[in-house]
C-alpha angles and dihedrals in degrees: 000000000000117000112275092220096224136082118233129215122025115081087214133236119326131204122233091256091046093052090048093051098039097044114016095041092046092046089056090055093055091065097044117112116251113271124228126169096233092051094051107033100053124172130040100312110088093174114139110216118217133202124197118214110186113029102203125120095285093046092050090048091051091048089053090051092049092051090049100055115129093228100063167137096146127167132189106220107163139028133193137186139146091237123060095208091056091051095045092048093050093047091050093050095046092046091055093056104025106026092140091060096043122099104160111135121184092268091061095051106094129191128188144055089291092045092101089064095050092050093051089044086063090062132081123232108276095035124114131253121197113214111199106145121121105301095250090076094050099099094045092051094043091053092057094046090056090049089052090046092239128155111236144216112189130181126236140287097053098182141016103191143025102267094052093045091056089046094053091049090055091046090052091057089053094049092049090049088054093050095246121155116227127190125186125203098243089122097178087083088064096045103114094211090054091048090055094044090050090052094049090049090050088050091056100252091137095038117220115350111248100182140326132224132205128183135185108166122150137115127301111303138191105336098331087130128033135181122206116304120260120257112271098030116112122239096241092049092050094050095047093045090049094038096150088063095060127067094210093055101044115351086260128268089308093065099037099042103034104039096091095062093041089052099048096042093052084049091053089052092045091224144072123246117254097213144357139210121192152173128221143155149150115260096182123039094187140039125247090273091056094252109144120242112237102180127111098242131108112222093220132039133176119185131186110200119194125203124209092262093054095258113146131221115192121199127184123188129181138169106193134124120238095018127118111284130218131161110172144095135224142190119209118200137171091262099041153298130312121204107212104171114011090188135354124003095318109353117157171222090110112208148180123219126192092223131046095260132071103250129148091229092061099046111132101170140356131189121241103186114117101180119135113255090204089059094038094060088054094050088053094048094048093046089053089050095048097041097037093240121160110260126162123142097172104101095045089048093049089052087054089049090052092051090048093047089047091058093047093047091049090057093043098050100029091231137116106258125197127212091241093050091048092050090045098044117129097210108111111183095207111022095163097044093124088066094049120127136160091278093050157194091228111202093229133023131200120257127233088279090057092247124123120233108299130206112252110197113213093009101062103033106158099053135027094246 
């Protein structure tokens, strides 16, 4: 069997602060009483207060969804980020559209690496915190939310490596034991058309699944490519602002961009792949102006995932101008074709065809729902909070992250990587993250050539760099 490219077992060395947060803080959560809105927010006021931790575009969007739920009232009362400009821009945008549900005075706008604590300290037990920083910080912020007895909405991805995946699973158990509700921004699961398609596949309308296909191929997006930082910008600031470019911060563009198709196609199959093999590379080493790329991403990926029954799931990803574009996903069965995402991460209408091609004459079923999955996931979370219903999407979402990371690692090492090996891997991209500040330490540094550590498939096979 080919080398799996990862070491199983040990969670690796932990710093003092990491041990404190990952064990002491979690242990505290295990003895906390269960939290229910009615038992916490007594009196006439049924307002759920919300804090936003991570004020980028996705965080601002999640806050807007929170303030738009049908079962209000909801009020944003605190905001936190490591960059003042991000917080100010988010506040301005949200104030323009949701002013009546905003109550964030200057004294509840927090900036810094400890800002997340101050924002959560402004809430009451049973309120909701939104965690939308770069994913590397997710486990640290989730730990504190559990300690503060807060319900949580957190954006994907949740983890980029084995140690943090295991840590998040343990934290999820503590949150559930404390009665906390946790939503995760894998909004495909709240796309009504995909829910209907999944039920039809389960009922046998497509027959046995033969294989599945997912594609996200378009030009460079967000920070998928980065040139050297400008003079005067600190290393930590550069890497956080360009988080898609760094594996420690986000799992790279593979994890952040491709996780939605990976998530909903595994859902359609009703299983997780057991291993992956992959190809990947960088066709262009500089941009059109001749400035060399320094980030850790490949610009092209092709992954073959294999399930326990031998079924294959093929995923192709590319960020390259001028190349053929495709952004969709499909399920092929013995009785026909299922269209999962017609465009984008979840775009409908979802459909079933009796043949293997998309043809109006073979259409068997097509979805009609036009609700917004981003809003739907918030309606479900708030309903769970208000009605005391079980709701915790963490473990399922961590499993999706492991599958995603498995595909990326297979490409970066040139090895066959199993699910168990990925989950058990001891490579933690940012083991000293709890000690990070503006002056460092940065988890990776550029070499003499100005480039950050690069994957070397076939040469470095037990780690991604």
